[in-house]
C-alpha positions, 0 to 999 in steps of 0.5 A, spaced: 320 861 229 319 868 225 324 871 220 327 878 222 331 881 216 335 887 215 330 889 209 324 886 206 324 887 198 318 886 194 316 885 187 311 891 185 306 889 179 302 883 181 305 882 188 303 889 191 300 893 185 294 889 182 296 887 175 292 889 169 295 887 163 291 881 162 284 885 163 286 890 158 288 885 153 282 881 154 278 888 153 282 891 147 282 884 143 275 882 145 272 883 138 278 880 135 279 873 139 274 868 140 272 867 147 274 860 147 281 862 145 282 868 149 285 864 155 291 862 150 291 869 147 293 872 154 298 866 156 302 868 149 302 875 151 304 873 158 310 869 155 312 874 150 313 879 156 317 874 160 321 873 154 323 880 152 325 881 159 331 876 158 335 880 153 339 886 154 335 892 157 330 896 153 325 901 155 319 898 158 315 901 152 319 898 147 319 892 151 311 892 151 311 894 144 315 888 142 311 883 146 305 885 143 308 886 136 310 878 136 303 876 139 299 880 133 304 876 129 303 869 132 295 870 132 295 874 125 293 880 127 294 887 125 299 891 130 297 898 132 302 902 135 297 906 139 294 900 142 300 898 144 302 905 147 295 904 152 298 899 156 304 903 158 300 909 159 296 905 163 301 902 168 301 908 173 294 908 174 294 901 177 292 901 185 294 896 190 291 889 191 286 890 197 290 887 202 296 891 201 296 897 205 293 894 212 299 889 211 304 893 209 302 898 215 304 893 220 311 892 218 313 899 215 316 902 221 319 896 224 323 893 218 325 898 212 321 896 205 324 896 199 321 895 192 325 892 186 321 892 180 321 891 172 319 898 171 321 905 169 323 911 174 317 915 171 312 910 172 313 907 179 312 912 184 305 913 182 304 906 184 308 906 190 304 912 192 298 908 192 301 902 197 299 906 203 306 905 207 313 908 206 318 905 202 325 906 204 328 905 197 325 903 190 329 900 185 327 899 177 329 895 171 331 902 168 336 903 174 339 896 174 339 896 166 336 889 167 329 886 168 328 880 173 329 874 172 336 876 170 340 876 176 343 883 174 337 886 177 338 883 184 345 884 184 344 892 183 339 892 189 344 888 193 350 893 191 345 899 192 343 897 199 350 895 201 347 888 203 348 881 202 342 876 200 342 873 207 340 880 209 333 880 206 326 877 205 324 877 198 316 877 197 313 876 190 307 873 187 311 870 181 316 864 181 319 865 174 320 873 175 323 873 182 323 867 187 327 862 182 332 868 181 332 869 189 334 862 190 339 862 185 342 868 188 342 865 195 336 869 198 334 864 203 328 867 206 323 868 201 315 869 201 311 866 195 304 870 195 299 866 192 295 871 188 293 865 183 296 868 177 302 863 177 304 856 179 309 855 185 314 850 187 316 848 194 323 846 191 324 853 192 324 853 199 319 859 201 314 861 206 307 861 202 301 866 204 295 868 200 296 875 201 300 881 204 296 880 210 300 874 212 306 877 212 307 881 219 306 874 222 312 871 218 316 877 221 313 876 228 309 882 228 
């Protein structure tokens, strides 16, 4: 049986837009981190970014710089503000995963598409313009004054749309940022896009797809 929600809501970075944070860090720190330790370095960078999302809202450039400052402290590296700024400046240049435009185009004119992203307003529109489909609404952490996985971010989206958790199908490649919180809030219909950059857990009752090309089938299109 297919799902036909009032809205399909998406995480953007990682799920639709190809996330380049790890690629940038791998290249930038190649001369300072031994190759056999790089994966742990990138894992620590991921962990610090997640941790910075859990507190009070802060602008995304501040969040990134705090994450990199903590990362450098742990790894006994010099923190350079100009290097950290490059990550923030790079975000609007990132394009979508190859499967995204075709997958979205099969859905966009049947069900309104919505983004809820851990981004600043000044960043997100350039990324959305490259996704190849129209979006009904784009909500950011800046607007919500909270980053996912905080429930406040999702509540802002529900209030703005004038809908309830049962009205949406939420799509993400991240269990920790999106699907755990979605489940806590009572979003019954969830899709895990298994991009391979984070583990899933079927206890959170989602439909798993390998890419956005599988999404039309979930909603019967």
